[in-house]
N, C-alpha and C positions, 0 to 999 in steps of 0.2 A: 643043125639048127635046134635050138631049145624049144621047149613046149610053152614058153611064156612070151612069145613074140607078140601076140595080139594084145596081151595085157600091157607090155612095155610100150608098144606103139601108141596105144590109147592114152596111157599116162603121159607120154611125151607130147601129146597135143598141147600141153602147157610147157613152156620153156622153163627148165629147172636144172638144179645141180644134181650131181650123181648121188649125193647124200639124200636129197629129197626124193629122188626117183627110187632108190633102194628102200627108203623108209616106206614109201607108198606100196612097194611090192613085198614088204615084210622080209627084206634081206639085209644082211650086214654089208656095210660099205668096205669091202675087202677087195684086193686086187684079183683074187680068184673069181669072185662074182662079176667083176668088171670084165674079165677075160671070157667068162662063160656066157654072160647075158648081153652086155653092152657092146663089146668090141665086134662081134659078128654082124650086128646091125649097122654099125658105123662102116665096116668094111664093105657091106652090101650097098651102102648109100641110102639106107632107109632112115638113118639118124645122123644129124649133123652136130658138130661141135662149134662153139664160139672161137676156140683156139685150136684148130686142127693140129694134130701131132703132139700136143702138150697135155698128156694125161694127168699131170700133177699140178697144173695151173690152178691156183686157189679160186680164180674167177671163172673157171670152166663151167659152161652150161650146155645142155643138150636139148634138142628138139627134133620132132619128126620132120622128114623132108617130104617133098611132093611125091616121090617114089614110095616112101613109107606110107603116105596117106592112101595111095592107090592099093598097096598091099593090104592095109588095114580094112579098106572098103571090101576087098575080095574076101578077107577072112571073116567079116561080119555078115556076109550075105547068107 
């Protein structure tokens, strides 16, 4: 798990594209950043996709799930 989980979950309280997410985190929108930061949270069920399984869909957007909200609450206590 990476050290930016709390930041990413907080930012994804707003439904957004990967580009917007990575801009907010001051990261480049590259597949290595997706694999390092976003994919683990999707795999854990803490972040959901509008088009599951379609990483390159131009309309893809991401948001925090209920499970992610519970984790975020634990991290911010």
